[in-house]
MARFI-869904 format. One record per residue: residue number from 1; residue in three letters; x, y, z of N, C-alpha, C, O in turn. Coordinates in steps of 0.1 Angstrom, whole numbers. Layout:
{kolti=NUM marnu=ala npx=X npy=Y npz=Z capx=X capy=Y capz=Z cpx=X cpy=Y cpz=Z opx=X opy=Y opz=Z}
...
***
This chain:
{kolti=1 marnu=met npx=8 npy=-12 npz=0 capx=0 capy=0 capz=0 cpx=9 cpy=13 cpz=0 opx=5 opy=22 opz=-7}
{kolti=2 marnu=leu npx=20 npy=12 npz=7 capx=28 capy=24 capz=8 cpx=34 cpy=27 cpz=-6 opx=35 opy=39 opz=-10}
{kolti=3 marnu=glu npx=38 npy=17 npz=-13 capx=44 capy=18 capz=-27 cpx=33 cpy=25 cpz=-36 opx=36 opy=34 opz=-43}
{kolti=4 marnu=asn npx=21 npy=20 npz=-35 capx=10 capy=26 capz=-43 cpx=7 cpy=41 cpz=-39 opx=5 opy=49 opz=-48}
{kolti=5 marnu=ala npx=7 npy=44 npz=-26 capx=4 capy=57 capz=-22 cpx=16 cpy=67 cpz=-26 opx=13 opy=78 opz=-31}
{kolti=6 marnu=leu npx=28 npy=62 npz=-25 capx=39 capy=71 capz=-29 cpx=39 cpy=73 cpz=-44 opx=41 opy=85 opz=-49}
{kolti=7 marnu=ser npx=37 npy=63 npz=-52 capx=37 capy=64 capz=-66 cpx=25 cpy=73 cpz=-71 opx=27 opy=81 opz=-80}
{kolti=8 marnu=ser npx=14 npy=71 npz=-65 capx=2 capy=80 capz=-68 cpx=5 cpy=94 cpz=-66 opx=2 opy=103 opz=-74}
{kolti=9 marnu=gly npx=11 npy=97 npz=-54 capx=15 capy=111 capz=-51 cpx=25 cpy=117 cpz=-61 opx=23 opy=128 opz=-65}
{kolti=10 marnu=ile npx=35 npy=109 npz=-64 capx=45 capy=114 capz=-74 cpx=39 cpy=116 cpz=-88 opx=41 opy=126 opz=-94}
{kolti=11 marnu=leu npx=31 npy=106 npz=-92 capx=24 capy=107 capz=-105 cpx=15 cpy=119 cpz=-106 opx=14 opy=126 opz=-116}
{kolti=12 marnu=ser npx=8 npy=122 npz=-95 capx=-1 capy=134 capz=-94 cpx=6 cpy=147 cpz=-96 opx=0 opy=157 opz=-100}
{kolti=13 marnu=met npx=19 npy=147 npz=-94 capx=27 capy=159 capz=-96 cpx=33 cpy=160 cpz=-110 opx=40 opy=169 opz=-114}
{kolti=14 marnu=gly npx=29 npy=150 npz=-119 capx=33 capy=150 capz=-133 cpx=47 cpy=144 cpz=-135 opx=53 opy=146 opz=-146}
{kolti=15 marnu=val npx=52 npy=136 npz=-125 capx=65 capy=129 capz=-127 cpx=62 cpy=115 cpz=-131 opx=53 opy=108 opz=-126}
{kolti=16 marnu=asp npx=70 npy=110 npz=-140 capx=69 capy=96 capz=-144 cpx=75 cpy=87 cpz=-134 opx=85 opy=90 opz=-127}
{kolti=17 marnu=val npx=69 npy=75 npz=-131 capx=73 capy=66 capz=-121 cpx=76 cpy=52 cpz=-129 opx=68 opy=48 opz=-137}
{kolti=18 marnu=leu npx=87 npy=46 npz=-125 capx=91 capy=33 capz=-131 cpx=94 cpy=24 cpz=-119 opx=103 opy=27 opz=-111}
{kolti=19 marnu=phe npx=87 npy=13 npz=-119 capx=90 capy=3 capz=-108 cpx=101 cpy=-6 cpz=-113 opx=100 opy=-12 opz=-124}
{kolti=20 marnu=thr npx=111 npy=-8 npz=-105 capx=123 capy=-16 capz=-110 cpx=127 cpy=-26 cpz=-99 opx=118 opy=-32 opz=-93}
{kolti=21 marnu=ala npx=140 npy=-28 npz=-98 capx=146 capy=-37 capz=-88 cpx=141 cpy=-35 cpz=-74 opx=136 opy=-24 opz=-71}
{kolti=22 marnu=arg npx=141 npy=-45 npz=-66 capx=137 capy=-44 capz=-53 cpx=148 cpy=-44 cpz=-43 opx=146 opy=-48 opz=-31}
{kolti=23 marnu=cys npx=160 npy=-40 npz=-47 capx=171 capy=-39 capz=-38 cpx=179 cpy=-26 cpz=-40 opx=179 opy=-21 opz=-51}
{kolti=24 marnu=his npx=186 npy=-22 npz=-30 capx=194 capy=-9 capz=-31 cpx=203 cpy=-9 cpz=-43 opx=203 opy=1 opz=-51}
{kolti=25 marnu=pro npx=212 npy=-19 npz=-45 capx=221 capy=-18 capz=-56 cpx=214 cpy=-18 cpz=-70 opx=218 opy=-11 opz=-79}
{kolti=26 marnu=gly npx=203 npy=-25 npz=-71 capx=195 capy=-25 capz=-83 cpx=189 cpy=-12 cpz=-86 opx=190 opy=-8 opz=-98}
{kolti=27 marnu=val npx=184 npy=-5 npz=-77 capx=178 capy=8 capz=-79 cpx=188 cpy=18 cpz=-82 opx=187 opy=27 opz=-91}
{kolti=28 marnu=ala npx=200 npy=17 npz=-75 capx=211 capy=27 capz=-78 cpx=215 cpy=25 cpz=-92 opx=218 opy=35 opz=-99}
{kolti=29 marnu=tyr npx=217 npy=12 npz=-97 capx=222 capy=10 capz=-110 cpx=212 cpy=15 cpz=-121 opx=216 opy=21 opz=-130}
{kolti=30 marnu=val npx=199 npy=11 npz=-119 capx=189 capy=15 capz=-128 cpx=187 cpy=31 cpz=-129 opx=186 opy=36 opz=-140}
{kolti=31 marnu=thr npx=188 npy=37 npz=-117 capx=187 capy=52 capz=-117 cpx=198 cpy=58 cpz=-125 opx=195 opy=67 opz=-133}
{kolti=32 marnu=arg npx=210 npy=53 npz=-124 capx=221 capy=58 capz=-131 cpx=221 cpy=55 cpz=-146 opx=222 opy=63 opz=-154}
{kolti=33 marnu=ser npx=218 npy=42 npz=-149 capx=219 capy=38 capz=-163 cpx=207 cpy=43 cpz=-171 opx=209 opy=45 opz=-183}
{kolti=34 marnu=leu npx=196 npy=46 npz=-165 capx=184 capy=51 capz=-173 cpx=184 cpy=67 cpz=-173 opx=176 opy=73 opz=-179}
{kolti=35 marnu=arg npx=194 npy=72 npz=-166 capx=196 capy=87 capz=-165 cpx=183 cpy=93 cpz=-158 opx=179 opy=104 opz=-163}
{kolti=36 marnu=ala npx=178 npy=86 npz=-149 capx=166 capy=91 capz=-141 cpx=171 cpy=103 cpz=-132 opx=182 opy=104 opz=-129}
{kolti=37 marnu=asp npx=161 npy=111 npz=-129 capx=164 capy=122 capz=-120 cpx=167 cpy=118 cpz=-106 opx=175 opy=124 opz=-98}
{kolti=38 marnu=ala npx=161 npy=107 npz=-102 capx=162 capy=102 capz=-88 cpx=157 cpy=88 cpz=-87 opx=150 opy=83 opz=-96}
{kolti=39 marnu=gly npx=160 npy=81 npz=-76 capx=155 capy=68 capz=-73 cpx=151 cpy=67 cpz=-59 opx=156 opy=75 opz=-51}
{kolti=40 marnu=met npx=142 npy=58 npz=-56 capx=137 capy=57 capz=-42 cpx=135 cpy=42 cpz=-39 opx=130 opy=35 opz=-47}
{kolti=41 marnu=val npx=138 npy=38 npz=-27 capx=136 capy=24 capz=-22 cpx=128 cpy=25 cpz=-9 opx=131 opy=34 opz=0}
{kolti=42 marnu=ile npx=118 npy=17 npz=-7 capx=111 capy=15 capz=6 cpx=118 cpy=3 cpz=12 opx=117 opy=-8 opz=7}
{kolti=43 marnu=thr npx=125 npy=6 npz=23 capx=133 capy=-5 capz=29 cpx=125 cpy=-15 cpz=37 opx=113 opy=-12 opz=41}
{kolti=44 marnu=ala npx=130 npy=-27 npz=39 capx=123 capy=-38 capz=45 cpx=123 cpy=-37 cpz=60 opx=131 opy=-30 opz=66}
{kolti=45 marnu=ser npx=114 npy=-44 npz=66 capx=113 capy=-44 capz=81 cpx=124 cpy=-51 cpz=88 opx=125 opy=-50 opz=101}
{kolti=46 marnu=his npx=133 npy=-58 npz=81 capx=144 capy=-65 capz=88 cpx=155 cpy=-55 cpz=92 opx=164 opy=-59 opz=99}
{kolti=47 marnu=asn npx=154 npy=-43 npz=88 capx=164 capy=-33 capz=91 cpx=160 cpy=-27 cpz=105 opx=149 opy=-27 opz=109}
{kolti=48 marnu=pro npx=170 npy=-21 npz=112 capx=167 capy=-14 capz=125 cpx=157 cpy=-3 cpz=122 opx=157 opy=3 opz=111}
{kolti=49 marnu=met npx=149 npy=0 npz=132 capx=138 capy=10 capz=130 cpx=143 cpy=23 cpz=124 opx=137 opy=29 opz=115}
{kolti=50 marnu=met npx=154 npy=28 npz=129 capx=159 capy=42 capz=125 cpx=164 cpy=41 cpz=111 opx=166 opy=52 opz=105}
{kolti=51 marnu=thr npx=167 npy=29 npz=105 capx=172 capy=29 capz=91 cpx=161 cpy=24 cpz=82 opx=164 opy=22 opz=70}
{kolti=52 marnu=thr npx=150 npy=20 npz=87 capx=139 capy=16 capz=79 cpx=131 cpy=28 cpz=74 opx=129 opy=38 opz=81}
{kolti=53 marnu=gly npx=127 npy=27 npz=61 capx=119 capy=38 capz=55 cpx=123 cpy=40 cpz=41 opx=125 opy=31 opz=34}
{kolti=54 marnu=leu npx=123 npy=53 npz=37 capx=126 capy=56 capz=23 cpx=141 cpy=59 cpz=22 opx=147 opy=66 opz=30}
{kolti=55 marnu=lys npx=147 npy=54 npz=11 capx=161 capy=57 capz=8 cpx=160 cpy=64 cpz=-6 opx=154 opy=59 opz=-15}
{kolti=56 marnu=phe npx=167 npy=75 npz=-7 capx=167 capy=83 capz=-19 cpx=181 cpy=81 cpz=-26 opx=191 opy=81 opz=-20}
{kolti=57 marnu=phe npx=180 npy=81 npz=-39 capx=192 capy=80 capz=-47 cpx=193 cpy=92 cpz=-57 opx=183 opy=95 opz=-63}
{kolti=58 marnu=arg npx=205 npy=98 npz=-58 capx=207 capy=108 capz=-67 cpx=208 cpy=103 cpz=-81 opx=208 opy=91 opz=-83}
{kolti=59 marnu=ala npx=208 npy=111 npz=-91 capx=208 capy=107 capz=-105 cpx=221 cpy=99 cpz=-109 opx=220 opy=90 opz=-118}
{kolti=60 marnu=asp npx=232 npy=101 npz=-101 capx=244 capy=93 capz=-103 cpx=243 cpy=79 cpz=-96 opx=253 opy=72 opz=-97}
{kolti=61 marnu=gly npx=232 npy=76 npz=-90 capx=231 capy=63 capz=-83 cpx=236 cpy=62 cpz=-69 opx=235 opy=52 opz=-63}
{kolti=62 marnu=tyr npx=241 npy=73 npz=-64 capx=246 capy=73 capz=-50 cpx=235 cpy=77 cpz=-40 opx=226 opy=85 opz=-43}
{kolti=63 marnu=asn npx=235 npy=70 npz=-28 capx=225 capy=72 capz=-18 cpx=226 cpy=87 cpz=-14 opx=237 opy=92 opz=-12}
{kolti=64 marnu=ser npx=215 npy=93 npz=-13 capx=214 capy=108 capz=-10 cpx=208 cpy=110 cpz=4 opx=196 opy=109 opz=5}
{kolti=65 marnu=met npx=216 npy=114 npz=13 capx=210 capy=119 capz=26 cpx=209 cpy=134 cpz=26 opx=217 opy=141 opz=33}
{kolti=66 marnu=thr npx=201 npy=139 npz=17 capx=200 capy=153 capz=15 cpx=192 cpy=160 cpz=26 opx=187 opy=154 opz=35}
{kolti=67 marnu=arg npx=192 npy=173 npz=26 capx=185 capy=181 capz=36 cpx=170 cpy=177 cpz=36 opx=164 opy=176 opz=46}
{kolti=68 marnu=leu npx=165 npy=174 npz=24 capx=151 capy=170 capz=23 cpx=148 cpy=157 cpz=30 opx=139 opy=156 opz=38}
{kolti=69 marnu=ser npx=156 npy=147 npz=28 capx=154 capy=134 capz=35 cpx=156 cpy=135 cpz=50 opx=149 opy=129 opz=57}
{kolti=70 marnu=ile npx=165 npy=144 npz=54 capx=167 capy=146 capz=68 cpx=155 cpy=153 cpz=74 opx=151 opy=149 opz=85}
{kolti=71 marnu=arg npx=150 npy=163 npz=67 capx=138 capy=170 capz=72 cpx=126 cpy=160 cpz=72 opx=118 opy=161 opz=82}
{kolti=72 marnu=leu npx=124 npy=152 npz=62 capx=113 capy=142 capz=62 cpx=114 cpy=133 cpz=73 opx=104 opy=130 opz=80}
{kolti=73 marnu=arg npx=126 npy=127 npz=76 capx=128 capy=118 capz=87 cpx=125 cpy=125 cpz=100 opx=118 opy=119 opz=109}
{kolti=74 marnu=ala npx=129 npy=137 npz=102 capx=126 capy=144 capz=115 cpx=111 cpy=146 cpz=116 opx=106 opy=145 opz=127}
{kolti=75 marnu=trp npx=105 npy=150 npz=105 capx=90 capy=152 capz=106 cpx=83 cpy=139 cpz=110 opx=74 opy=140 opz=118}
{kolti=76 marnu=val npx=86 npy=128 npz=103 capx=79 capy=116 capz=106 cpx=81 cpy=111 cpz=121 opx=72 opy=107 opz=127}
{kolti=77 marnu=phe npx=94 npy=112 npz=126 capx=97 capy=108 capz=139 cpx=93 cpy=118 cpz=150 opx=95 opy=115 opz=162}
{kolti=78 marnu=ser npx=89 npy=130 npz=146 capx=86 capy=141 capz=156 cpx=73 cpy=139 cpz=163 opx=70 opy=144 opz=174}
{kolti=79 marnu=gly npx=64 npy=131 npz=157 capx=51 capy=129 capz=163 cpx=41 cpy=138 cpz=157 opx=29 opy=138 opz=160}
{kolti=80 marnu=glu npx=45 npy=148 npz=149 capx=36 capy=158 capz=143 cpx=28 cpy=152 cpz=131 opx=17 opy=157 opz=128}
{kolti=81 marnu=leu npx=33 npy=141 npz=125 capx=26 capy=135 capz=114 cpx=14 cpy=126 cpz=119 opx=16 opy=118 opz=128}
{kolti=82 marnu=arg npx=2 npy=129 npz=114 capx=-10 capy=121 capz=118 cpx=-13 cpy=112 cpz=107 opx=-14 opy=116 opz=95}
{kolti=83 marnu=ile npx=-15 npy=99 npz=110 capx=-18 capy=89 capz=100 cpx=-31 cpy=82 cpz=104 opx=-33 opy=79 opz=115}
{kolti=84 marnu=ser npx=-39 npy=80 npz=94 capx=-52 capy=73 capz=96 cpx=-49 cpy=58 cpz=95 opx=-43 opy=53 opz=86}
{kolti=85 marnu=val npx=-53 npy=51 npz=106 capx=-51 capy=37 capz=107 cpx=-65 cpy=30 cpz=106 opx=-73 opy=32 opz=114}
{kolti=86 marnu=pro npx=-66 npy=21 npz=95 capx=-79 capy=14 capz=94 cpx=-82 cpy=5 cpz=106 opx=-72 opy=-1 opz=111}
{kolti=87 marnu=arg npx=-94 npy=4 npz=110 capx=-98 capy=-5 capz=121 cpx=-109 cpy=-14 cpz=116 opx=-115 opy=-11 opz=106}
{kolti=88 marnu=arg npx=-111 npy=-25 npz=123 capx=-122 capy=-34 capz=119 cpx=-135 cpy=-26 cpz=120 opx=-137 opy=-18 opz=128}
{kolti=89 marnu=gly npx=-144 npy=-30 npz=111 capx=-157 capy=-23 capz=111 cpx=-157 cpy=-11 cpz=102 opx=-167 opy=-4 opz=101}
{kolti=90 marnu=gly npx=-146 npy=-8 npz=96 capx=-146 capy=3 capz=86 cpx=-143 cpy=17 cpz=92 opx=-141 opy=27 opz=85}
{kolti=91 marnu=arg npx=-142 npy=18 npz=106 capx=-139 capy=31 capz=112 cpx=-124 cpy=33 cpz=112 opx=-116 opy=23 opz=113}
{kolti=92 marnu=gln npx=-120 npy=45 npz=112 capx=-105 capy=48 capz=113 cpx=-102 cpy=55 cpz=126 opx=-110 opy=63 opz=131}
{kolti=93 marnu=ser npx=-90 npy=52 npz=130 capx=-85 capy=60 capz=142 cpx=-73 cpy=68 cpz=138 opx=-67 opy=65 opz=127}
{kolti=94 marnu=arg npx=-70 npy=78 npz=145 capx=-59 capy=86 capz=142 cpx=-47 cpy=81 cpz=151 opx=-48 opy=79 opz=163}
{kolti=95 marnu=ala npx=-35 npy=80 npz=145 capx=-24 capy=75 capz=152 cpx=-12 cpy=84 cpz=148 opx=-12 opy=91 opz=138}
{kolti=96 marnu=his npx=-1 npy=83 npz=156 capx=11 capy=90 capz=152 cpx=19 cpy=82 cpz=143 opx=30 opy=86 opz=139}
***
């Protein structure tokens, strides 16, 4: 669901989205070889919590811990982000 939500948001801004490899080296390679503007990976849950999440790659295929990704990480972990969590019976609760 997260992959669909992210791609929908990116597509709604007029940016093309291409689904590719499911691993960091694969996304880095494809980003560089296709001359894409950027690459992104949603990391797996087997990683420690602070390293799980979105990984951004620059056009040259290198991992990018830019100011934007630092700000996004801080925002998500600050508790200011409100997420709707589906519950049984169709009602939703608000969670951090």
